[in-house]
N, C-alpha and C positions, 0 to 999 in steps of 0.2 A: 248229472253226468251224461245221461242219455240225450238230453236236449242239446248239450254241447256237441256231441258227436253228430247228431242229426243236422245241426246247423252247419258243421264243417262239410258234411257230405253234400248238403244242398248247395252250398257256395261252390264247391268243386264241380258239381253237375251243371250249374248255371254257367259257370265259366267255360266249361267244355262246349256247351251248346252254342253260346255266343261266339266262341272261337271258331267253331265249324261253320256257323252261319256267316260270319264275317268273311271267312276265306272263300265261301261259295259265291259271294257277291262279285260279279264281274262288272266294273265300271264301264267297260267298253262293250258290254253285251248288246247294246242297241246298235252297235256298228259291227255286226258279225259279217264274216265273209260268206257269201252264198254263190255257188256255182263259179267260183274263181273270180268274183267281182266284189269289191268293197265300195259301197256308196258313202262317201264323206262329203257330198255336195252341201249338206246342211250343217257341217261341223265347223266350229270356230277354233282354228288352230291356236290363236293367242290366248283364249280363255279356257280351253279344255286341257285336260291332262294328257299324258302319254297313254296310248291305247295299245292293246295286244292284237296282233293280226290273227285272230282266231276264226276258225270256221272251215268251210270246204274250199280248199284250193284246187285248181286244175292240176292234175298230175299225169305225166307221160312216163309210164314205166318202161324200162329197158332202152331208153334213148337219152343221149346227152345233147340237147338242142343249144345252138348258139345263135341268138337273135341278132338281127341287123340293127345298127344304131339308127334310132328314129322310126323304126318300123315295128309294128306289132308282131308278136310271135304267132305264126300260123303254121301248123304241122298237119299234114294230111297223111293218111295211111298208118298212123300210129294210134294205139289204143289210148283213148282219153278217159280218165276217171276223175271223180271228185274224191279228194282225200282230206280227212280231218287233220287240222294242224292246231296245236301240237299233237303229235302222236307218231307211232311207228308205222312203217310201210310194210311190215312183215307179211301181211295177208294179201297184198296186191302186187308186190314187186316181182313175184315169179308165179306164173299161172300153174295151178294144180298143187302147189305146196307152200307151206309157211316157212319163210326164211327172212333173215335180216340182211343177207348178202345180196347185192345187186346195185343197180344204178338207175337214175331217172331224173326227170326235170319237173320242178314245181313252177307254176305260173299264177300270178295274181295281178289283176287290173284294179287300180284305185281311181275313183272319181273324186277329184279334189274340189274344194270350194271355189266357185268362180270369182273372178275379180283379181284382187292384189295377189302377187306372187310371194310365196314364203319359202324360206330355206328349211327343208325337212331333214329328218334323220331316221336311220334304221339301226337298231341294236340287235345284233345277231349273237345268241348265246351258245347253243349247242346244235351242231349239224353233224350227224355221224355219217362218215368220219372224215370226209373231204368234200369241199364244195367250191363253186364259183357263184358270185352274186352279180347279176346284170340288172341295171336300172335304165329303162328306156333304151335297151339295146347296147348299153355301154357297160363294160366290165367295171364294177364299183368295188368289189371286195373278193377276197379269196383266202381260204385256209386249206392247205394241202393241195393235192392235185387229184381231181376225180378222174377215174379211168373206167374201162369196161371190164377189167379183171384186177386181181390183186397185184399182179406184176406192174401194172401201169398206174396203180393208185397209191398215192402217198398220203397217209392219214395225218391229220392235225386238227385239233379242236381247241379253239381259243376265242373268247368273246371279243368283239370289236364293234365300232360304230362307223357308219357311212353317212355323209351329209351331201345333199344336192338340192338344186333349185329347178323344179320342173318348168318347162317352157309353156305348157298349156294347162288345161284343167283336168288332164288325165295322165296317169303315169303307170308304167308296167314293170313289175318285179318278176324276174326269172332266176330261179336257183337250180343249178345242175349239181347233183349230189351223187356220191358213190360210197358204199360201205362194203369192205371185204375183210374187216378186222374185228368188229364188235359183233358178238353172237346173238344179240337180241335188240329189238326196237331201233332199227336204223331210220335215217331220214331226219326230219325236223322234230326233234325230241322235246325242245323247250320253246317257250314263247319267243316270237320275234316282235320287238317293241317298235312302235312307230309314233312320231309326233314332230312337233316343231323342234328344230335343232337345239334351241336354247333350253327348252323344257326337257328334252331327252338327255342333254349333257348334265343338267341339274339332277335328274333322277339317277343317272349313272354315277355321279360323284357321291350322292347320298348313299347309294348301295355300297360303293367302295369304302366310304367312311364307316358305314355300319359294319362291313366285314372287318375293317381294321380295328374297330372298337372291340368287337367280340374276340378277335384274335389276341389283342392286348389283354383283355380280361382273362382269357384262358391262360395266357402265358404267365401273367402275374400270379393268378391263383395257383397254377401248377407249381411255380417256384416257391410260393408261400407254404403250401402243404408239403413240398419236398424238404424245405428247410425245417419244418416241424418234425418230419420223419428223421432228419439227420440228428436231431436232439433226442428223439425217442425211437430208437431202432426197433424196439419190440412192438411198436404200434404199426403193424403192416397196413392197416386200413388207410393210414395217412399216405403211404407210398402208392397204393392202388388208386386212391382219390386223386393224387397228383398225376398219375398216369392217365386217368380219365380226362383230365384237363389237357394233357399233351396231345392225346388223340383227338380231342375236340378241336384243338388248335389246328392239327393237321387236316381234319375234315373241312373246316372253314377255309383253310388256305388252298384246298384243292377243288372245292365246289363253288358254285355261285360265280363270282367274278374271277375265280382261279388266280388269285394274286401270287401264289407261290410260283406258278408256271410263268407268270408275267415277269417276276423278279429273277427267275432262273430259266431262261428260254432254252438252255441246252438240254433239258430233260425231254426225252423223246416220248411219243404217244404211248408206247408200250408201258413205260414206267409211270407215266401220268395215270394211266388207268389202274395199274397195280397199287399205286399210292392211294387212289380214291377207294378202292376195295379194301385195302388193309386198314384204312382209317375207320371204316365202318366196323370191320371185325374187331379192331382194337378197342373201339368204344364199348361194344357190348362185352368184350372179354374183360376189360378193366372194371366195368360195372359189376360183372359177375364176381370177380376177385374181391372187389370192395365189399360186396354183400357178404361173401364168405368170411372175410376178416372182421367185418363189423358185427355180424351175428353168428359167431362160431357155434352157438348151440343149435342153430337151424340146419337141417339137412344131414346127409350122411357123407362120409369120406369117399365111398365108392362112387356115389353120384357125382360128386365134385370132380373126381379124377376122370370119370368118363366124359363129362362135358368139356373139361380142359383138353382131353385127348382129341375130341372132335374139333375144337377150336384150333389146336395146333395143326391138325391135318389140313384144315381149310387154309390156314396161313401158308403152310408149306406148298400146297397145291397151287396157290396163287403166285407164289414166288418162282416156282420152277417151271411153270408152263407159260406158253405164249398167250397173249391177250385173246387171240382168236379161239383158243381152247377153253380157258377158264371162264370167259364171258358167256359161253354157251351153257355153262352150269352155274350161272350167276344166281339163279333162283334157289339152287341147292345150297350155295354158299350163304345166301341170305337166310335160308331156313335154318342153317346151323346157329344163327344168332337167336332164333326163337326160344330154344330151351334155356339159353343163358339169360334172356330177358325175363322169362317166366320164373326162373329161379330167383333172380333179384327181386322181381315183383312180389313173389310169394314170401320171400324173407321180410320185405318191408311190411307187407300186410300182416304177417304173423307177429312181427314186433309191435305193430299198431294195435293188435287185438289184446295185447297184454295189459293195456290200460295203465302202463307205467309212465313215469315222467318222460316227456319228450316224444310221446306216441303221436301227438298231433303233427309233428314234423315228418314222421315216417308215413303217415296217411297222405299228407300233401305230396311227398316225394313219390309215393307209389302211384298216385293219380297222374302226376306229371310225366313219369316215364311211360305210363300207359298211353297217354295222349301223344307223346313224342313218337313212340313206336308206331302208333296208328298213322300219324302224318307221314312218317318215313315210308311206311308201306304204300300209302296212296301215291306218294311221289315216285316210288320204285315202279309201280304199275302204270305210270304214265299220266297220273292225274296231277295237273298243275293248278294251284290255287289262283283264282282270279285276282286277288289282292295280295301282294307280297307282305308278309308280316314277320317280325323278328321272332327268334326261337324263344318265346316266353316260357314255354314248358321247361326247357333245359335250364334256363336261368332260375326259375322258381325251384326246380329240383336241386340245383347247386346251393341256393340260399338255404333251402330247408335242411339239406344234409349238413351244411356248414353249421347251422344253428343246432342241429342234433349232436354233432361232434362237440361243439362248445358246451352244450347242456350236459353231455356225459362227462366232459372234462371237469367242469366246475362242480358237478355233483360229486365226482370222485374226490376232488380236492377238499370239499366240505367234509366228506366222510373221513378223509385222512386227517384233517385238522381235529375233528372230534376224537378220533382214536388216538392221535398224538397227545392230546391233552390228558386223556385217560391214562395212557402209558407213562407220561411224565409224572402224574400224581402217584401211580403205583410204584414207579421207580424211586421216587423220592421217599415214599414210605418204607420201601425195602432198604434203601441206603441208611435211613435213620435207624431202622431196627438193627441192621448189622453194626452200625457205628456204636449205638448204645450198648448192644450186647457185648461187643468186643471190649469196650471200655470197662464194663462191669466185671468181665471175666479176667481182665488183665491183672489187677492187684492180687486177688486170691491165688491166681495161677503162679505169679512170681513168688508169692509167699510159699507155696508148696515146693517150688523148685529150690528155693533157698534152704528150706528146712531139710529137704532130701539131700542137698549138697553138704550141709552140716553133719548129717547123720553118716554120710560116706566118709567124711574126714575123721569123725570120731571112731568109725569102725576100722580105720587103717591101723589102729594100735593093736588089733587082734581081738577086740571084744566081740566081734560078730563073725559069723562064718562067711565063706566066699560066696555062697549062693545068695545070701541076703545082700551082700555088697553088689553083686551083679544085678539083682532086681532093683535095688535103689538107683544104680547107674542107668538102667533102662527107664526107670521112672523119670530121671532128670532129662534124658535124651528125648523121651516122648513129650515131656512138658515144654522143653525148648522148641520142639517142632510145632507144638500147639501155639506157643507164643509167637513163633514166626508166622504161623497161619493167621493169627489175630492181627499182626502188623500188616500182612498182605490185604486182609479184609479192610482195614482202615485206609490203606493206600488206594485200594480199588474204589472205596467210597469217595475219597478226595478226588481221584481222577474223574469219576463220573460227575462230580459236582463242579469240576474245573477249579479246584482250590489248590492245586499243586503249583508251587513257585519254583522256577528253574533258575539256577545261577550259572549262566553260560560262560564258558571261557575255553581257551585252547587247552586240550587235554591230550597228553601223550598216551595214545591207546596201547602202545607196546608195553609201557610201564604199568598201566592199569591191568592189562592181562596178566602180567607177571605177578602182581599182587594178589589177584583173584585166584590164580592157579596155585599159589602157595597155600592159600586157605583151603582150596579144594583138595590138595594133596593131604593136608592134615586131616580133613574130614573123611576122605576115602580110605585112609589107613592102609595105603599100599595096594588096595584091590584094583584100582584103576590108575593108569599112568596118564598124566596131563602134560602136554607139550605145547610150548609157544612157538609157532612156526612163523611169526611175524618178523620180517626183515627190517633192518634199520633204514631210516629215511622215509618211513611211511608218514604222510601228512598228519598233523595233529587234528583231533576232532573238535568241533565247536559243540560242546555238550556240558551238562552238569556232571561233574566227576562222581558225586555220590550216587546219582541216578544211573549213571553208566555202569558203575560197579554193581548196582542192584540188578540191572538188566543182564549182565554177564553171569552173575551168580544164579539168577532164576533160570536162565536158559541152560546152563550147565547142569543144574539140578534136574531140569526137565529131561535133558538127554540121558541122564543116569536112570531116571524112572522109565524112560522109553526103551531100556534094554541095552545101553552102551556097554561095551566090553573092551578089554585090551587098552588101547591108547586113544584118548580123546585129544585131538589136535585143534588148536585155535589159531587162526591166521587172519591178519588184517592186511589189506592191500588197497591201493588206489582203485576206485571204481572206474568204469569206462568213460564216464562224463568228465573225469579229472577234477570234479568239484566236490566229491564225496569219497568216503572210505567204506569199503565192504569188509565186514567181519564174518568169517565162516567157521563153523564148528563141525567137525567130521568125526565119526566114530563107527565102528562095526557094531552090528546088532547081535544080541544073544538072547534067545528065548522069547517069551511073550512080554510085551510092554506092561509095566506095572504102573499104569497111570492112575492117579488119585485125584480127588477134588482139590487137594493142596497144589499138586503140580499144574492142574488146569487153571486154577486161580492165578498162580505165579506166571503162567504163560500169558494169560489175559492182561495182567499188569504190565508185563514186559512189552507186549504189543502196543498198549496204550502209551507207555512211556516213549517208545521208539517213535510213534506217530507224533507225540507231543514235541519231540526233539527234531522233527522234520524228516524222519526216515521211514523205512518200510521193513517189515519182518517177512521172511520167506521160510516156510517149513517144508522139508523134504523127508519127513520121518514116517512115511506110510509103513504100516506094519508088514505089508507085503514086500517091502524092499529089504535088501540085505544090509544097507548102510543107513546111518542117520546123518542127515545134512540139515543144519540150521544156519541161516544167514540173515544178517540185517545190514542195512545201509544207513549211514548217518553223514550229514554234511561235514566237510573238512573246514578247519579254521582258516580264515583269511590271513592271519598272522600267527607266527609262532611266539610263544611266551607272552600271550595276552594277559592282562592284569585280571585277577579274579574279581568279579563284581560283588558288591554288597558285602565286602569283607568287614567284620566287626573290628572296631578300633580298640587297641590295647592302650588304655589310659595310663598304664605305668610308664609308657614311653614319654609322656609329657613330664612326669616327675624326673625321669632320667635325664631328659633334655635340660630341665631347669638346674639339676645338680651340675651337669657339665658346664652350663653357662656360668654358674657361680665360680667354677674353678678357673675360668679363663680371665684374661686381663680385660680391662674396660676400654680397650682401644676402639677407635671409631670403626664401624664396619665398612666404611668407605675406603679406609686405608688398606693398602696391600700388605701381605704378610712380609715376614722378614726377607731381606734380599736373597735371591737365588740366582744361579747362573742364567745368563740371557737365553740359552738354548733349552731351558727347562720347559716342558710342556705346560700349558696353562689351562685352567678351568675357570669358567665364569659362573658366578652365582648371582641371580637377580631376584631379590626378595626384600620386602619392606619390614620384615620381622627381624629385629636385631638379635634376639635370643637364638632363633633358628639359624641366622646367618653365622653366628659365632660357632655353633655346634657343627654346621656343615663345613665351615672353613677348616676347623680342626681335623675333621675326619678326612677331608680331601688332601690336606697337607701331609697326612700320614701315608698317603698313596704316592708321595713324591711329586705332587703337582704344585705349580705356582698359582695361587688362588687370587682371582680378581673379583671384587664384589661390586654390585650396583643396587640401588634401592628403587629404581624406576625403569620402565621399559626403554625410554629414550636414551638414558645413560648406558644401559646395556647394549643398545644398538651401536652407539658411538664406540664403546670398548671393542666390540667385535670388528668394526670397520677400521680400527686402528692397526689391525694386522696382528700377526703372531701365530704361533703353533698351538691352536686350540684343540684340546682333547675332549672336553665335556662342557655342556651348558646345562645349568640347573635353573629352571624358571618357575616362579610362582605364577599361577593362572591369573590372579587379580593383582595388577600392578598399576600404579599411577602413570599418567602420560601415555603409555601404550600397553595394552594388555599382553599377557603372556602368549595368548593365541596369535595375536598380530605379529609379535616379535618372532615367534616360531615360524610363521609363514614367511617373513622376510628372510630368515635364515635359510629356509628350504628353497628360496628362489635361486640361491647360488651354491648351497652345500647339501649333499645328499644325506640319507639316513646313516650311512656307514662312514661318511667323511667327518661328520660332526654329530655325535649323539646328543639328544636333548631329553632331559629328565624333568618331568613336570611335578610340581607340588600343588596339591589341591586339598581343600577341606571337605569336598564332596566327592563321593565315589559312586554316584548314580550312573546308570548306563549312558544316559544322554550326555553327561559331562565327559565321560571317558571317550565317547565317540567323537565329540567335538575336538578334544585334544589330539586324538590319533589322526583325525582328518587334517588338523593343522600341521602335523608332522612330528608329533612326539614319538620317542622310542619307548618310553616307559613312564609309569606313574608312581609317586609315593604319597601316601595319605598323610595329611597334617592333623594333629601335631606329629612330627616325624618320630619314628623309632630309630635309634642310632644304628642298631645292628641291621635292620632292614634297609636303611638308606645306604649304609656301607656296602651291603651285599649287591644291591641293584646298581650302584655306581661302579663297583668293581666289575660287574658283569658287562656293563656297557663299555668300560675302558678296555677290558680284555677283547671284546668283540672288535672294537676299532683297531686295536693294535694287531690283532690276528689278521684282519683284512689288510692292514697296511703292510704287514710282513709278507703276505701272499702276493700283494701287488709288486713289492720290491723284488720278490723272487721271480715273478714273471718278467719284470724289467731286466733282471740279470739274464734271464733265459733269452730274451730278445737280443741282448748284446751278444750272447753266445751263439746266436743263429747266423753269424757271419760265416757263410758257407766256405769250406776249404776250396771248392772249385772257384768261388768268387775271388779269393786271394790269389789262387794260382793263375787264373786268367788275367787278373789285373797286373800281376808281376810280369807275365809273358808279354802283355801289351807294352808295358814300360820298357822291357828289355828289347823288344823289336823296334821301338821308336828311338832307342839310345843310339843306334847307328845311323839313322836317317834324319832325325830331328832332335838334336840335343836340347834345344830350348823347350820343345814340347815335353820332352822327358822330364826336365827339371820341374816344369809346371805340374805335370802329373804326379811326380813324387811329393811335391808340396801338398797337392790336393789329397793324395792318398794318406799322407801323414795327418793332415787335418781331419780326415774322415775317421781314421783309427782313434785319434786323440778324442774327438767328439763322441765317438761311439762308446769308448770305455771311460768317459768322464764320470766320476763319482757323483757329480751334480745331477746326473740323470736320475738318481734315486730321490731327488727333491720332488716336492709336490708340483712346483711350477718353475719354469725357466723363462727368461725373456725370449720373445719371438726372434730376435736377432741371432741368438745362439742356435735355436732350432733351424733357422733359415741357413746359417752357415753350414750346418751338417748336411742339409739338403743340397746346397750348392756343391759341396765337396763330392757328394755321391753322384750328382748329375755330371760333374766334370769327368769323373772316372768312366761312367757308363757312356758318355758322349765319345770319349776316346776309343772305347772298345767297339761300339756299334756304328759310329759315324753317322751317315745319312739315314740309317734305318730308324732313327728317333729324332723327331723335331720337337723342340721344347719352346713353349711360350709362357712367359711369366707376366702376371699383372698384379702389382703390389701398390697399396696406397702410399701417399707421400710420407706419412708418419705412421708407422705401425708400432706404436708404443703400447704393447700389452704383453701379458704373460699367459702361458698355457702349459699344460702338462708336457714333460719332456718326451721325446720320441713319439710325437703324435702326428707329425706331418711326414717325416722321412719314411716310415713304414707304408704309408699310403702311396707315396711316389714310387717306392720300390715295387709294391704290389701292382701298380698300374703298368710299369715297364715289364716286369717278369711274367705276369700272367695276362696282360692285356695286349701290349704292343708287340713285344718281341716274339711271341708264338706265331705272328704273321710274317711271312717271308719278306714282304715289302716294308715291314715296320709300321710306323704310324706317328700320330701327332699327340703330344702331351701338353696340357694346359694346366698351370697352377695359378689360381686366382684367389686373391685376398681382398675382400671389400668390407668397408665399414658401413654398417647399417644401424638403424635406430636401436635394435636390441643387442647389438654387439658386432663382433667381427665374424664374417662368414668366410670360411676357408674351403675352397673347392679344388679337387684334383680330377681332371677330366681327360679321358683318353678315347681314341676311336679304334680300340683294339677288338678282340674277339668277343668280349662281353661275357656275362654270367649266363649259364642256362637258367631257365625259369625256376624260381624257388631256391636257387643255390645261394644267392646273396643273403637271404633271410636265414637260411640254414647255417651259414658260416657265422653270422653274428650271434645266433642262438647257441652255437657250439655243438650242433648235431650233425654237421657235415664233416667228412674227412678232409683234412688239409695238411699240407707239409709244413705249416708254420702256424704261429698264434698271433701274428701281427695285427690283422684286422680285428679279431676277437678281443685282443688285449687292449687295443686303442679304444674300442667301443666300450668296454667295461670301465676303463679308467675315466673316460669322459662322463659316463653315467654317474660314477661315484663322486666326481668333482662338480659337475654342472647339472646333474639330474637328467640329461639327455645325451644320447650317443651319436653314432654315425647314421647318416641317411644315404642310402644307395639307390640310384636309378640305373638300370642296365638293360640292354637289349642284345640278344644274341646276334653277333655279326655287325653290330652298329657301334657299340662302345659302352663305357661306364662312366658315371659321375658319382664321386664320393664327396659328401659335404658334412661339416660340423660347424657349430657356432660356439664362439667364446663370448659369453655374456659380458656386457659392460658392468664394471663394479658399481654396486648400488651406493650412491652417496645421497644422503638426505639430511636436511636440517630439522630443527625442532618444529618449526611452523608447518613444514610439509607433513611430518608425521602426525601432528595433531589434526 
């Protein structure tokens, strides 16, 4: 083990030494600037790399010289010094004091290789904080405006490249610079790169690509760890590690090539500098927080809070002060990062010394951040490496910590898996023990209860005293409670093992509550009042009725043990999501809760059953509260009256069916029953079992129906298409020619659930079979072999439903007829009377139209299901004729009808739409409007449109009218919409815009006609 750590330490030390040695090598060292002259006469521009113009430049402090083009810069009377570049001018810019504020001129003469002329380039990185670049006396580049004071200086720092072709073997570079904004290290702070233009461009592109690569790496890594944190909010180290990447991204975007400022040129110098400083503070701050979260056992809370306070003060100081202020204290700001760094470093080293799994990663990470901090310090103090290298230390640190996090995660997962296996084994042994013990106790316990009950009955004759009888009754009560506890233990064991089977169906929660409360009233013996506060109309639950009763019983029992007094109310109501039902139990508390192991087990069972049913239990029975509130939410049933799944067959029904079949005549099942009046409602039975056909025929004939039978699906389809007033269809699922599912789908293409009920016959009652049938459009199911009483009850229910809905629709039709407003009659008669003196012919025409309108409106055939379009159109014409006479030019009517409109539709389905368009769309406008009635024949049927350019519906009003939730002075649109849905399965479609107009459309489907070959 010691050899392993020694090897790791040796590798890290060698890496650091090589790293520092490599950085100290300056490939351009042989071409150093001396006394303001760089001799490159022996340099090969094509073969050599880009060099840094390092060395002693000629510097003129306190003057801004402007050379003449083509003439060398010669300045007399000014102090001339040699100044090392790169580096600050703080010690020479102002005689007698050290400051970064001032201005001056740099000069460099370069002796170029003789012979062929080349195109050269210069890359300027950082000149604080404004400068102009002159090459051979010509202004070649500029950032900001250098001046002699802060008022005349405009700061700007941004890298750029200049290219030029010298005319001789010598060139002169002059840089005039000024700094009145940054508090330390003014002047040429970073290398100025020089070389052939092609080589310089290549190096610049590589540096930019490297910057972009690392920025992308930091962005992706930050997003990755932030996503991990979103899934594991308790792991704060993931958030801080993600923050470390984001600040690294900001650091790389604001340093080096400064790509962020290139992409966002609107950021001024002040905020550029603040962002650079904040990125450094944020890096060390996020590293500190990461170490605190990663190794919470290290350090003290007071130390951590103190360091965070120092960091927060540094950030606030940077944000609120000007760059000229906080930059003077930059060394103090950087020093505030030192304790953060050492804390993180110490935490990593401390974790590494534990010799636990993953310690090698923390060793590597600690060495990397130490090396990274050393390099950053050297760069801060003005040392620039001769050879630019990528931030390998930071990359290795990130990889090492990523591996450490992964190691910790997988180690934790392995421990959890081992513990889970142990817990599963222990839980299984516990459940087996409880189940076996409960089973062994059940039989003797019930024997004791029965014997005690017999003794009580024997003692009622007076052979025992009252005290003995009371003690025996207590024994029976206690035994039954213990038996109930054993049942709960067995249920809990089954729930834990996942062996509970649910029989889901639509359950009337109001009725279930009533039944449970009746039992609770009997058990409470008047000491507690139980009240059902559930209102009628609450959606049915999709639940197992037996398990739902168990849940309610257990929770009510738990409420009593929790100290319920007075009245215990139970209320079921639709939940907020409208897809579930919320059941709430409320009671006042009295005294101290008497919770027992029995009540806690019952509560646990109820919670698990509710979760198994797809719900959630909510307890609000804290002993400190004055009220007990227990609630749970279960999903509501999608349909009411759903068939109970997995219901056991009563085989006696088959014997009863056979006896009835023997009592009937042997007539062919294909023949219709004895003649009945033509207007008698009809029922269709499609089944290939002759015995069941005879039984069902007899039962439906007793309901006053004319029964038509068919033995295959195609024959049944033809019977339906032959017309007639069909009341009920009974379909076997398995039929020759066309299955019952397909036939039901063909029926639902034109007839709704309420318009023609369908009762399915099936020999299977598995959930999958039931779902397929309901999806095809069935209203109900009867299991084969049929039970006569069950079949009759289900058929009668469907017939009553259909007739009830039909009667309601007829009443609404009558109501529509009664909606002929008195003011409409009054105005119409006044119009006729006024025209009688001026235009007798028009008067007679209006009287005829008005009579036709009244006759059509009160025609009893309007209560029929369908009428010819010609009859409906005659009513519309009469209505339009009257309204045209009343309002004249205020209404313009356009009619577009097909040449042959031979189809039927529900009565009073077009005229209410036309009336609505006039009364509520066109006539409210003073100038009136235009009404278009268009009937077109399309592939799927006839499209009927009523279009107006009136006032239009407000947003959401049209949908509200159709749904019946908006206030209206009539039921026309709503009634038409519902009747169309009942007949065709689809209602009105409305497009409307306020102030533009409204279009109302519905479709009358083409009658489905199919031959046997097509169906097959």
